[in-house]
C-alpha positions in Angstrom: 0.0 0.0 -0.1 1.2 3.4 -0.9 2.3 5.9 2.0 -0.5 8.6 2.3 1.1 12.1 2.4 -0.7 14.4 4.7 -2.3 17.7 3.2 -4.1 20.5 4.4 -7.8 19.7 4.1 -8.3 21.6 0.8 -9.4 20.5 -2.6 -6.6 19.5 -4.8 -7.9 22.0 -7.4 -6.2 25.5 -7.9 -8.9 28.2 -8.0 -6.4 30.9 -8.4 -3.0 30.8 -10.3 -1.9 34.5 -9.6 0.2 33.6 -6.6 3.8 32.8 -7.5 4.6 29.2 -7.0 6.8 27.7 -9.8 9.0 24.7 -8.6 12.5 25.2 -8.2 14.5 24.3 -11.4 11.2 23.8 -13.5 12.4 26.3 -16.1 16.1 27.4 -17.1 17.9 30.0 -15.2 16.9 33.4 -16.4 16.1 37.0 -15.4 12.4 37.1 -15.3 10.4 40.5 -15.4 8.9 40.9 -12.0 5.7 42.4 -13.3 4.8 39.2 -15.1 2.9 36.7 -12.4 4.1 33.3 -12.1 1.6 30.3 -11.9 1.5 28.0 -9.2 2.1 24.6 -10.5 3.0 21.2 -9.2 1.1 20.5 -6.0 -2.5 20.6 -7.4 -4.3 20.9 -10.7 -5.2 24.1 -12.1 -9.0 24.4 -12.9 -10.1 25.7 -16.2 -11.3 29.2 -14.9 -7.9 29.4 -13.0 -6.3 28.7 -16.3 -8.2 31.3 -18.1 -7.5 33.9 -15.3 -3.9 33.2 -15.5 -3.8 33.6 -19.3 -5.7 37.0 -19.0 -3.3 38.1 -16.4 -0.3 37.1 -18.5 -1.7 38.9 -21.5 -2.4 42.0 -19.4 1.2 41.9 -17.9 3.2 41.2 -21.1 1.2 43.0 -23.8 4.4 43.5 -25.8 5.1 39.7 -26.1 1.7 38.2 -26.1 -1.7 38.3 -27.5 -4.7 36.1 -26.1 -7.5 35.1 -28.3 -10.1 32.5 -28.3 -10.5 29.6 -30.7 -13.9 28.9 -29.9 -16.3 27.9 -27.3 -17.2 24.3 -26.4 -20.6 22.7 -25.8 -20.5 23.4 -22.1 -19.4 26.9 -22.7 -15.8 26.9 -22.0 -13.4 29.1 -24.1 -10.7 27.5 -26.0 -7.8 29.9 -25.2 -5.2 30.5 -27.8 -2.0 32.4 -27.0 0.4 34.1 -29.6 3.8 34.8 -28.0 6.9 36.5 -29.9 9.2 39.5 -29.5 7.8 42.9 -29.3 9.1 43.6 -32.8 7.6 40.6 -34.2 4.1 41.3 -32.4 4.1 44.8 -33.9 4.4 43.2 -37.4 2.4 40.1 -36.7 -0.2 40.6 -39.4 2.5 41.2 -41.8 4.5 38.1 -40.9 1.1 36.0 -40.7 0.6 37.2 -44.4 4.1 36.4 -45.6 3.6 33.1 -44.1 0.4 32.6 -46.1 2.4 33.6 -49.1 5.1 30.8 -48.3 2.4 28.3 -48.0 1.1 29.1 -51.6 3.9 28.1 -53.9 1.8 28.7 -57.2 2.2 32.4 -56.4 5.2 32.7 -54.4 8.4 31.9 -56.2 11.6 30.1 -55.1 13.2 33.5 -55.0 10.6 35.3 -53.1 10.4 32.3 -50.6 14.2 32.6 -49.9 13.6 36.4 -49.2 10.8 35.6 -46.9 12.8 32.9 -45.2 15.8 35.3 -44.6 13.9 37.5 -42.3 10.5 35.9 -41.4 10.2 34.2 -37.9 9.3 30.4 -38.1 5.6 29.6 -36.7 5.7 26.8 -34.0 2.3 25.3 -32.8 2.2 23.9 -29.3 -1.0 22.0 -28.5 -1.6 20.5 -25.0 -4.1 18.1 -23.4 -6.2 17.1 -26.4 -7.1 14.2 -24.1 -8.7 16.0 -21.1 -7.4 13.3 -18.7 -3.9 13.9 -19.7 -3.8 17.0 -17.7 -0.1 17.8 -17.2 0.1 19.2 -20.9 -2.1 22.2 -19.9 -0.1 22.7 -16.6 3.1 22.6 -18.5 1.7 25.0 -21.1 1.2 27.8 -18.3 4.9 27.3 -17.3 6.0 27.7 -20.9 3.8 30.7 -21.6 5.2 32.4 -18.3 8.9 31.6 -19.5 8.4 33.2 -23.0 6.3 36.2 -21.7 8.8 36.9 -18.7 12.3 35.7 -19.5 14.8 38.3 -20.4 18.1 36.1 -20.9 19.7 36.6 -24.3 19.0 33.2 -25.5 15.1 33.6 -25.0 15.2 37.0 -26.5 17.0 35.6 -29.6 14.4 32.7 -29.8 11.5 35.2 -29.6 13.0 37.2 -32.5 13.1 34.0 -34.6 9.8 32.4 -33.4 6.2 32.9 -33.3 4.7 30.5 -30.7 1.2 29.4 -31.1 -0.2 27.8 -28.0 -3.4 26.0 -27.8 -3.4 25.7 -24.0 -6.1 23.4 -23.4 -7.5 21.5 -26.6 -10.3 19.6 -24.7 -11.6 21.8 -21.8 -14.7 20.0 -21.2 -13.0 16.6 -20.9 -10.3 18.0 -18.7 -12.8 19.7 -16.5 -14.6 16.4 -16.0 -11.3 14.7 -15.2 -10.5 17.3 -12.6 -14.1 17.1 -11.0 -13.4 13.4 -10.8 -10.1 13.9 -8.9 -11.5 16.8 -6.8 -14.5 14.4 -5.6 -12.0 11.9 -4.6 -9.8 14.1 -2.7 -9.1 13.4 1.0 -6.7 15.0 3.4 -4.2 12.5 2.0 -2.7 12.1 -1.4 -2.7 8.4 -1.7 -0.2 7.2 -4.3 -1.6 3.9 -4.7 -2.6 3.2 -8.3 -5.9 1.8 -7.2 -6.8 5.1 -5.4 -9.9 6.9 -6.9 -7.7 9.8 -7.9 -5.7 7.3 -10.3 -8.8 5.5 -11.6 -10.9 7.2 -13.8 -14.8 7.0 -13.7 -17.1 6.6 -16.7 -16.8 8.6 -19.0 -13.1 9.4 -18.6 -12.0 13.0 -19.2 -10.1 11.6 -22.3 -12.9 12.5 -24.5 -15.0 15.8 -25.1 -18.5 16.5 -24.2 -19.8 14.4 -26.8 -17.4 11.6 -25.9 -15.2 11.9 -29.0 -11.3 11.2 -29.2 -10.4 14.6 -30.5 -6.9 13.4 -31.3 -8.3 11.2 -34.1 -10.8 13.9 -35.5 -8.4 16.2 -37.2 -9.0 15.2 -40.5 -12.8 14.3 -40.2 -13.7 17.4 -38.2 -16.8 16.1 -36.4 -16.5 18.2 -33.4 -16.6 22.0 -32.7 -13.4 21.9 -30.9 -11.6 20.4 -33.8 -13.2 22.7 -36.3 -12.1 25.8 -34.4 -8.5 24.5 -34.1 -8.1 23.4 -37.6 -9.6 26.7 -39.0 -6.9 28.6 -36.9 -4.3 26.2 -38.1 -5.1 26.8 -41.7 -4.8 30.7 -41.1 -1.5 30.4 -39.2 0.2 27.5 -41.4 3.0 26.7 -38.7 6.0 24.8 -39.8 6.3 23.1 -36.6 3.6 21.3 -34.6 4.1 19.7 -31.1 1.3 17.6 -29.5 1.6 16.7 -25.9 0.0 13.7 -24.2 0.3 11.3 -21.4 0.6 7.4 -21.6 0.7 4.6 -19.3 2.4 5.3 -15.9 4.8 2.5 -16.1 6.5 4.0 -19.1 8.9 7.0 -19.3 8.7 9.6 -22.0 8.3 9.5 -25.7 9.4 12.0 -28.4 10.4 11.7 -32.2 11.5 10.1 -34.4 8.3 8.0 -34.8 8.2 4.4 -35.7 7.1 2.6 -38.8 4.7 2.7 -40.6 4.9 6.1 -42.1 2.6 7.0 -44.9 4.0 6.9 -48.2 2.2 10.2 -49.3 3.8 12.3 -46.6 6.0 15.0 -48.5 9.5 14.1 -49.5 10.8 17.2 -47.9 9.6 15.6 -44.6 11.9 12.5 -44.8 12.1 12.0 -41.3 15.3 14.3 -40.7 13.3 17.0 -39.1 11.8 14.6 -36.5 15.3 13.4 -35.8 16.5 17.0 -35.5 13.9 17.9 -33.0 14.3 14.5 -31.1 18.1 15.2 -30.8 17.2 18.5 -29.0 14.9 16.9 -26.6 17.2 14.3 -26.0 20.0 16.5 -25.0 17.7 18.4 -22.4 16.6 14.9 -20.9 20.1 13.7 -20.9 21.2 16.8 -18.9 18.7 15.9 -16.3 19.3 12.3 -16.2 15.6 11.6 -17.6 14.6 8.1 -19.2 13.0 8.3 -22.6 12.5 6.4 -25.8 11.8 7.0 -29.6 10.9 5.0 -32.6 8.5 2.7 -30.8 4.8 2.5 -30.2 3.6 5.7 -32.1 3.6 5.8 -35.9 2.9 8.3 -38.7 0.3 6.4 -40.8 -3.3 7.4 -39.9 -3.9 10.9 -41.3 -6.3 12.2 -38.5 -3.8 12.7 -35.8 -2.4 15.8 -34.3 1.0 15.0 -35.6 0.2 13.3 -39.0 -2.5 15.7 -40.2 0.1 18.8 -40.1 2.9 16.8 -41.5 0.9 15.9 -44.7 0.8 20.0 -45.2 4.3 20.2 -44.9 4.8 20.9 -41.3 7.0 19.0 -39.0 4.2 17.2 -37.0 5.4 15.5 -33.6 3.7 13.7 -30.5 5.3 13.9 -27.2 4.1 11.4 -24.4 4.9 11.5 -20.6 4.3 8.8 -18.3 1.2 9.7 -16.3 -2.0 8.9 -14.4 -5.0 10.5 -13.2 -4.1 11.9 -9.7 -1.3 14.1 -8.4 0.9 11.1 -7.2 1.3 7.5 -8.5 3.4 4.8 -7.0 5.0 2.9 -10.0 6.1 -0.8 -9.7 9.8 0.4 -9.6 8.8 2.3 -6.4 9.3 5.7 -8.0 6.5 8.1 -7.1 5.3 9.6 -10.4 4.0 13.2 -9.3 2.2 15.9 -11.3 5.2 18.0 -11.0 7.4 15.5 -12.5 5.4 15.4 -15.5 5.0 19.1 -15.9 8.8 19.3 -15.8 9.2 16.9 -18.7 6.8 18.5 -20.8 8.1 21.9 -20.0 11.5 20.8 -20.9 10.4 19.1 -24.3 8.5 22.3 -25.3 11.4 24.7 -24.5 13.7 22.3 -26.5 11.3 22.3 -29.4 11.3 26.1 -29.6 15.0 26.1 -29.2 15.5 23.7 -32.2 12.9 25.7 -34.3 14.5 29.0 -33.6 17.9 27.5 -34.5 16.6 25.9 -37.8 14.4 28.8 -38.6 15.4 29.4 -42.3 15.9 25.6 -43.3 12.4 24.8 -41.7 10.7 27.8 -43.6 12.3 26.6 -46.9 11.5 23.0 -46.4 7.9 23.9 -45.6 7.7 25.7 -48.7 9.6 22.9 -50.8 7.1 20.4 -49.4 4.2 22.2 -51.1 6.1 23.4 -54.2 7.3 19.9 -55.0 3.5 18.7 -54.9 2.6 21.5 -57.2 5.4 20.9 -59.5 4.3 17.4 -60.3 1.5 19.1 -62.5 -0.7 16.8 -64.4 1.6 13.9 -63.5 0.3 14.2 -60.0 -3.1 12.8 -61.0 -6.3 13.5 -59.5 -9.4 12.1 -57.8 -12.9 12.4 -59.2 -16.3 11.4 -57.6 -19.7 11.8 -58.9 -23.0 12.9 -57.2 -24.2 9.3 -57.7 -27.6 8.4 -56.2 -27.2 11.1 -53.5 -26.0 14.5 -54.3 -26.1 15.7 -50.9 -23.7 13.1 -49.5 -21.3 13.9 -52.3 -21.7 17.5 -51.4 -21.0 16.7 -47.8 -17.6 15.0 -48.8 -16.7 18.1 -51.0 -17.3 20.2 -48.0 -15.2 18.2 -45.8 -12.2 18.2 -48.1 -12.6 22.0 -48.2 -12.7 22.3 -44.6 -9.2 20.5 -44.6 -8.0 23.3 -47.1 -8.2 21.0 -49.9 -9.2 22.4 -53.3 -12.3 21.0 -55.1 -13.4 21.8 -58.5 -16.5 20.9 -60.5 -16.5 19.5 -64.1 -18.3 21.3 -66.8 -18.6 18.2 -69.1 -19.1 14.5 -69.0 -15.8 12.3 -68.5 -15.4 8.7 -69.2 -14.3 6.4 -66.5 -12.4 4.1 -68.9 -8.7 4.0 -67.8 -9.5 5.3 -64.4 -8.9 3.3 -61.2 -12.1 2.7 -59.1 -12.0 3.7 -55.5 -13.3 0.8 -53.5 -15.9 -1.4 -55.2 -16.3 -1.0 -58.9 -19.4 1.3 -59.6 -21.5 1.5 -63.0 -22.0 5.2 -62.5 -20.3 7.5 -64.6 -18.9 11.2 -64.3 -21.4 13.5 -65.8 -20.8 17.3 -65.8 -20.9 18.8 -62.4 -18.9 15.9 -60.9 -16.2 16.8 -58.4 -12.6 16.8 -59.3 -9.6 17.0 -56.8 -6.4 17.6 -58.6 -3.1 16.5 -56.5 -0.9 19.3 -57.9 -2.1 21.6 -55.2 -0.2 22.5 -52.0 -2.4 20.2 -50.0 -2.2 17.3 -52.4 -0.5 14.8 -50.0 -3.4 15.3 -47.5 -5.9 14.9 -50.4 -4.2 11.6 -51.4 -4.1 10.3 -48.0 -7.9 10.9 -47.4 -9.2 10.0 -50.9 -7.0 7.0 -52.0 -8.6 3.6 -51.9 -5.8 1.8 -50.2 -2.8 3.2 -48.1 0.1 0.8 -48.4 1.4 0.0 -44.8 4.4 -1.9 -44.9 5.3 -4.9 -42.7 4.8 -3.1 -39.2 1.3 -2.8 -37.8 -0.3 0.5 -37.2 -1.4 2.2 -34.0 -4.9 2.7 -35.5 -7.3 1.6 -38.1 -5.8 0.5 -41.5 -8.7 1.9 -43.7 -10.5 5.4 -43.9 -10.8 6.4 -47.5 -13.4 9.1 -47.8 -15.2 7.8 -51.1 -15.6 4.4 -49.6 -16.9 5.6 -46.2 -19.4 8.0 -48.0 -20.3 5.3 -50.6 -19.7 7.7 -53.3 -18.6 6.6 -56.8 -15.0 7.8 -57.3 -12.1 7.0 -59.3 -8.3 8.0 -59.3 -6.8 9.1 -62.4 -2.9 8.7 -62.9 -2.8 11.9 -64.8 -5.1 15.0 -64.5 -7.8 14.5 -66.9 -8.2 17.1 -69.9 -11.7 18.3 -68.6 -12.6 21.8 -68.0 -13.8 22.8 -64.5 -15.4 26.0 -63.0 -17.0 27.1 -59.8 -20.4 25.7 -59.7 -22.6 27.1 -57.0 -25.3 24.7 -55.7 -28.4 25.1 -57.4 -30.9 27.5 -55.8 -33.8 25.9 -53.9 -36.9 25.6 -56.2 -40.5 26.4 -54.8 -42.5 23.5 -53.9 -45.4 23.0 -56.0 -49.0 23.0 -54.3 -50.1 19.2 -54.3 -53.6 18.0 -54.6 -52.8 14.7 -52.7 -49.6 14.9 -50.7 -45.8 15.1 -50.8 -43.0 12.4 -51.1 -39.6 12.5 -49.8 -37.5 10.0 -52.0 -35.4 7.5 -50.1 -31.6 7.4 -50.0 -30.9 11.0 -49.6 -29.0 12.7 -47.0 -31.0 15.0 -44.7 -34.3 13.0 -45.0 -33.9 11.4 -41.4 -33.6 15.0 -39.9 -36.9 16.1 -41.8 -38.5 13.1 -40.9 -37.5 13.2 -37.3 -38.7 16.9 -37.1 -42.0 16.0 -38.8 -43.0 13.1 -36.6 -42.0 14.9 -33.4 -44.1 17.9 -34.6 -47.2 15.5 -34.9 -47.3 15.0 -38.7 -48.4 11.6 -40.0 -46.2 9.9 -42.5 -45.8 6.3 -44.0 -43.0 4.8 -45.8 -43.3 2.7 -49.2 -42.4 -1.0 -48.5 -41.7 -1.7 -52.3 -40.3 0.4 -55.2 -42.9 2.3 -57.2 -43.0 4.5 -60.4 -44.0 8.0 -59.9 -44.3 9.8 -63.4 -40.9 9.4 -64.9 -39.1 8.7 -61.7 -38.5 5.5 -59.8 -39.3 5.8 -56.0 -37.3 3.3 -53.9 -38.7 1.4 -50.9 -38.4 3.6 -47.9 -39.8 6.6 -49.6 -41.6 8.9 -47.2 -45.3 9.6 -48.0 -47.2 12.5 -46.5 -50.8 13.0 -47.1 -52.6 16.4 -47.1 -55.5 14.9 -45.6 -55.0 14.1 -42.1 -52.1 16.3 -41.7 -52.1 20.0 -40.4 -52.6 22.8 -42.9 -49.0 23.9 -42.7 -47.7 20.8 -44.3 -46.2 22.3 -47.4 -44.8 25.2 -45.7 -43.1 23.0 -43.3 -41.8 20.7 -46.0 -40.4 23.5 -48.0 -38.5 25.0 -45.3 -37.3 21.6 -44.0 -36.1 20.5 -47.6 -34.3 23.6 -47.9 -32.7 23.5 -44.6 -31.7 19.8 -44.9 -31.0 20.0 -48.7 -33.0 17.1 -50.1 -35.6 16.9 -52.7 -39.4 17.1 -51.9 -42.0 15.9 -54.5 -45.5 17.1 -54.8 -48.3 14.6 -56.2 -51.7 15.1 -57.1 -52.5 11.5 -57.1 -51.9 8.3 -55.0 -51.9 6.3 -58.2 -48.3 5.1 -59.3 -47.5 4.0 -62.8 -46.1 0.7 -61.5 -45.7 -0.8 -58.0 -47.6 0.0 -54.9 -50.0 2.9 -54.8 -49.4 5.4 -52.1 -52.3 4.2 -50.0 -51.1 0.7 -50.3 -52.0 -1.3 -46.8 -48.2 -2.6 -47.1 -46.9 0.7 -46.3 -45.3 1.4 -42.9 -47.1 3.7 -40.6 -44.3 5.7 -39.1 -44.3 6.9 -35.4 -41.9 9.2 -33.5 -39.5 6.7 -32.0 -38.8 7.1 -28.2 -35.3 5.8 -27.9 -33.2 4.9 -24.9 -29.4 4.2 -25.0 -27.8 2.4 -22.1 -24.9 4.4 -20.7 -22.2 4.1 -18.0 -19.9 1.1 -17.4 -19.5 -0.9 -19.4 -20.6 0.9 -22.5 -17.5 1.8 -24.6 -17.5 5.6 -24.1 -16.6 6.5 -27.8 -19.3 4.1 -29.2 -21.9 5.7 -27.0 -20.7 9.1 -27.9 -20.8 8.5 -31.6 -24.3 7.1 -31.5 -25.4 10.0 -29.1 -23.7 12.7 -31.6 -25.4 11.0 -34.6 -29.0 11.0 -33.0 -28.4 14.7 -31.8 -27.3 15.8 -35.3 -30.5 14.1 -36.7 -32.8 15.8 -34.3 -33.8 12.7 -32.6 -34.2 12.9 -28.8 -33.0 9.8 -26.7 -32.8 9.0 -23.1 -29.4 8.2 -21.4 -30.4 5.4 -19.4 -28.1 4.6 -16.7 -27.2 0.7 -16.3 -28.0 0.7 -12.6 -31.6 2.2 -13.6 -32.5 -0.5 -16.1 -34.2 -2.7 -13.4 -36.3 0.2 -11.9 -37.2 2.0 -15.1 -40.6 1.0 -16.9 -39.3 0.2 -20.3 -42.7 0.4 -22.0 -42.2 4.1 -22.5 -39.5 3.4 -25.0 -39.9 2.0 -28.8 -36.0 1.4 -29.0 -33.4 0.5 -26.6 -29.6 0.6 -28.0 -26.6 -1.5 -26.6 -23.3 -0.2 -27.9 -20.0 -2.1 -27.8 -18.9 -2.8 -24.2 -15.4 -2.4 -23.1 -12.8 -3.2 -20.3 -10.1 -0.9 -20.1 -9.0 -0.1 -23.8 -10.3 -3.6 -25.1 -13.7 -4.8 -26.3 -15.4 -7.0 -23.6 -17.2 -9.1 -26.2 -20.5 -8.9 -24.4 -19.2 -10.3 -21.2 -19.1 -7.1 -19.4 -22.9 -6.3 -20.4 -23.8 -9.8 -19.0 -21.8 -9.1 -15.7 -23.4 -5.7 -15.2 -26.9 -6.5 -16.3 -27.2 -9.9 -14.8 -30.0 -12.3 -15.2 -32.6 -9.9 -14.0 -31.8 -7.2 -16.7 -31.8 -9.9 -19.6 -35.2 -11.0 -18.4 -36.7 -7.6 -18.5 -35.2 -6.9 -21.9 -36.6 -10.2 -23.2 -40.0 -9.2 -21.9 -39.8 -5.8 -23.3 -38.9 -7.0 -26.8 -41.7 -9.7 -26.6 -44.2 -6.8 -25.9 -43.2 -4.7 -29.0 -39.7 -3.1 -28.2 -37.0 -3.0 -30.7 -33.4 -3.7 -29.3 -30.4 -2.4 -31.4 -27.3 -4.0 -30.3 -23.9 -3.4 -32.0 -20.6 -5.3 -31.5 -20.3 -6.3 -27.9 -23.9 -5.3 -27.5 -24.9 -8.0 -30.3 -22.5 -10.5 -28.5 -24.4 -9.9 -25.2 -27.7 -10.3 -26.8 -26.4 -13.8 -28.0 -24.9 -14.7 -24.5 -28.1 -13.5 -22.5 -30.5 -15.5 -24.9 -32.2 -12.2 -26.3 -31.6 -13.9 -29.8 -30.9 -17.5 -30.9 -28.2 -16.3 -33.2 -24.6 -17.5 -32.2 -21.4 -15.6 -32.6 -17.6 -16.5 -32.8 -14.5 -14.4 -31.8 -11.5 -13.6 -33.7 -8.7 -14.6 -31.5 -8.2 -18.2 -30.8 -7.9 -18.1 -27.2 -10.9 -15.8 -26.8 -13.1 -18.2 -29.0 -11.8 -21.2 -27.0 -12.6 -19.4 -23.6 -16.2 -18.7 -25.0 -16.7 -22.3 -26.0 -15.4 -23.5 -22.7 -18.1 -21.1 -21.0 -20.9 -22.9 -23.1 -19.4 -26.3 -22.5 -17.3 -26.7 -19.3 -16.6 -30.3 -20.2 -14.9 -29.2 -23.6 -11.5 -30.4 -24.0 -8.7 -28.1 -24.9 -7.6 -28.3 -28.7 -4.3 -29.5 -29.6 -1.8 -26.7 -29.8 0.1 -26.3 -33.2 3.6 -27.1 -32.6 4.6 -24.2 -34.8 3.1 -21.8 -32.2 4.9 -23.3 -29.4 8.3 -22.5 -31.0 7.3 -19.1 -32.4 10.3 -16.8 -32.3 9.8 -14.1 -29.2 10.2 -11.2 -31.7 7.3 -12.4 -33.7 4.7 -12.6 -31.0 3.1 -9.4 -32.2 2.4 -11.2 -35.4 0.0 -13.6 -33.7 -2.2 -10.9 -32.5 -2.2 -9.2 -35.7 -3.1 -12.4 -37.5 -6.1 -12.7 -35.3 -7.5 -9.2 -35.7 -9.4 -7.0 -38.0 -7.7 -3.8 -37.4 -10.2 -1.1 -39.1 -10.8 -2.6 -42.5 -13.4 -1.9 -45.1 -14.9 -5.2 -46.1 -17.4 -6.1 -48.9 -20.8 -7.0 -47.7 -23.6 -8.3 -49.8 -26.9 -6.1 -49.6 -30.6 -7.3 -49.8 -31.9 -3.8 -51.0 -35.5 -4.8 -50.5 -35.1 -5.3 -46.8 -36.2 -2.5 -44.5 -32.7 -2.0 -43.0 -31.2 -1.7 -46.4 -33.8 0.8 -47.8 -32.3 3.6 -49.6 -28.6 2.3 -49.3 -28.3 2.1 -53.1 -25.9 -0.9 -52.7 -27.3 -3.6 -55.0 -23.6 -4.1 -56.4 -22.3 -4.6 -52.9 -20.9 -2.1 -50.2 -18.1 -1.6 -47.9 -18.6 -1.5 -44.1 -15.8 -0.8 -41.7 -15.0 -3.7 -39.3 -12.8 -3.1 -36.3 -13.2 -6.0 -33.9 -15.3 -8.9 -32.6 -17.8 -10.5 -32.8 -18.5 -12.7 -35.9 -22.2 -13.2 -36.2 -23.6 -16.4 -37.6 -26.2 -16.3 -40.2 -29.6 -16.2 -38.6 -31.6 -19.3 -39.3 -34.9 -17.7 -38.0 -34.3 -14.1 -38.9 -33.3 -12.2 -41.9 -29.5 -11.2 -42.9 -29.8 -8.0 -45.1 -26.1 -7.5 -45.0 -23.8 -10.4 -44.8 -20.3 -11.6 -46.0 -20.4 -14.0 -49.3 -17.8 -16.7 -50.0 -15.5 -14.2 -52.1 -12.7 -11.7 -51.6 -13.8 -9.5 -48.9 -11.2 -6.9 -48.6 -12.0 -3.4 -50.0 -9.5 -1.4 -48.3 -7.1 -2.0 -45.2 -5.4 -5.0 -43.6 -7.4 -8.3 -43.7 -5.3 -11.5 -42.5 -6.3 -14.5 -44.8 -7.1 -16.6 -41.7 -9.8 -13.9 -40.8 -11.3 -13.5 -44.1 -11.9 -17.3 -44.3 -13.7 -17.1 -41.0 -15.8 -14.2 -42.2 -17.2 -16.1 -45.2 -20.9 -16.8 -45.0 -21.5 -14.9 -41.9 -23.6 -11.8 -41.1 -23.0 -8.1 -40.5 -26.6 -7.0 -40.0 -29.4 -9.3 -38.7 -33.1 -8.7 -37.9 -35.0 -11.2 -35.9 -38.7 -11.2 -34.7 -39.4 -11.9 -31.0 -42.9 -11.8 -30.1 -44.1 -8.4 -31.1 -40.8 -6.9 -31.1 -37.7 -7.2 -33.0 -33.8 -7.6 -32.2 -31.4 -6.1 -34.7 -27.7 -7.0 -34.5 -24.9 -5.4 -36.1 -21.3 -7.1 -36.1 -19.8 -3.5 -36.5 -20.3 0.0 -35.3 -22.6 1.9 -37.9 -21.5 5.2 -36.8 -17.9 4.6 -36.0 -16.3 8.0 -34.9 -19.0 9.5 -36.8 -17.0 9.2 -40.2 -19.0 6.2 -41.8 -22.0 8.0 -43.5 -22.9 5.0 -45.7 -23.8 2.7 -42.5 -25.0 5.6 -40.7 -28.2 5.3 -42.9 -28.7 1.8 -41.8 -28.9 3.1 -38.1 -31.7 5.4 -39.2 -33.5 2.7 -41.0 -33.2 0.5 -38.0 -34.8 3.2 -35.8 -37.6 4.2 -38.3 -38.2 0.9 -40.3 -36.7 -1.8 -38.0 -40.1 -2.9 -36.4 -41.9 -3.2 -39.8 -43.9 -6.4 -40.4 -45.6 -7.0 -43.6 -49.4 -7.0 -43.4 -49.6 -10.7 -44.6 -47.9 -11.6 -41.4 
């Protein structure tokens, strides 16, 4: 047991940081200006309010060196403070330097000669970002020490650095998550600091402060920009165009300190000017600082530079030197490691502060080469010209989704053009599954001979070559595949004219004699439908395709009759159609040319869903967050039902209940954790509710739980041999252990990681066969097959008594990413989506997460189908 340290009976949260209190030796020796206040650091955490107060006090005390702005405001109302620190001379010319830096970032209008002239005098821009994971709090604490140092120090060395560098400081990238973590620590505070690893201060509650308000991992959101904090940050990044980006984190407490160079795999699309030498140079500077203090560290291990959505990789694709720094850390202010060392908050602050100062020092020393290499990275991309190639994608069946993809690219600073003539796809490389759609005029073209061409390639290409080393994250993310948009890659830029094509102005909705239609398969319809149902409008959905004049209506088309609806139906539809950017059709008759008429008794009567989502442990927080975010964006209210309230809550008030993946630590619990927490009583209650008409939606571990708990007769399997054998042993305790392959017994020690890789699906797009006639697949437009992102267990058996609208056939399954052959064989003839009837209700099982990180729009539609159409039963039943 750790030795308690007696404290004064006060909360471990600093309410005011204006009292001097820097630990001795935390900063290099220097003459500091006395009028600049010191932060109080090391003994307790700094609250967000105190952090803001100190930043304001610093700006007031050092206006000659520092400017304080706000990037944005979080969902919980917290400001995202942003400091700009440089020399007084540079600060007076800040807008001029910023404009020149923007010219440097645009090699099409900035010649090499002009770039050299700019680099001779311009400061280098260094972006320091702290605590993107809110529970990794020492970053923001260290940021205050670094800001104080550059605002107050008067040593010749610091003054030289400020002349050569503009420091951009994102003091706390995740204010809401950090505040949540600090609140948990404060509530666990006693008159003692217990350094025991099991103490409540060192163990996070649910949800951990790692995530933002919507429970997203912001360090994986740089490219996808689903969250407000990310959008605010990336918008500022694109204005400042920094040459150096350092992102400060914490990792497991039994480690030491990580800084660059990174390990393999390194994405092949990264600019050649990067080449790794700059990471090595910055790493050398940090190593020297750490060696002087006798601190342990490591490089070229654990952290790679492959996935484009990180805080180090996303800037690097744009010509910056992006780097991750990780300090051993944990939740509280003290943690007793296995080696007996007490890991303190102060020790973590010291290391991050030292790494920050070393990074700025290296940037100052290498100012001119950094500026020139930044420009060279972009210039070499542009110089490829037509040889760089291009990506093209068509509007396809859903213009709104293609428009969303184009908008996302533009938010990343990538230029997107529109073609003015039709283009043949022969000779072009299809992205993902081959599609029959063409490239008519108005299709989107993304040329790669642009400054951000490397980033465009990384986001759009169908397959990123990984090399022999496994990656730290998912292995597939191609945007055209995730959006299910027909796309192609051209090795050379096509000879087709382009122009700025504004979106067509909305047309007035005609007055209908009979009613209105919302065609299936268009982004935004789910938001309009949710709004209408919640406002009391009545709607039905076509259960089969029909022909309306010269237009085919897919199953899932929404029908709204004038009769029986409020008189404001037309005006509401017109407003919502324009807001959500989807077509609305007027009809004077219910009679269709072919297929069911609009009054068919096979149509599904739609009702406003009443949704509950189980939360708290063991729900996987990011999975819960992605689902809650998706429902929120669609305007679908939901109840966050705590697991300990399931037993006492009357479930009859809900039409739908959702079980996301469960987790234990960082790993999927494969349904076991749900089973332990909900127990037999919870399973019995869910079973009775389903029988009475409820619809259970269960994803990943939730689906495995449904099978384990007997809510579905469908079985499942697990990827890893040991996990699958343990599952079988649970079902049959008398089962004999299988014989072990002798080759496994003599597998070399340095190949042990290969075993785990061979038994995993590390975020891979896989081909599924889609039954477009099934309610879960209405509007998916995937008759030729589609790709789903598979990240983990379980493997769902085909349902014998239910339906399998999305399944893996016996064929090549890999569309993009890594898929071991042994895993592919096990997936053959298994299900990805299942619907089963149980009494008056239904159970819907998904082997994967349909809204993973909110970056898979194709399967997101399947979620909405499950909500609106999941309980559908044909009248013949």
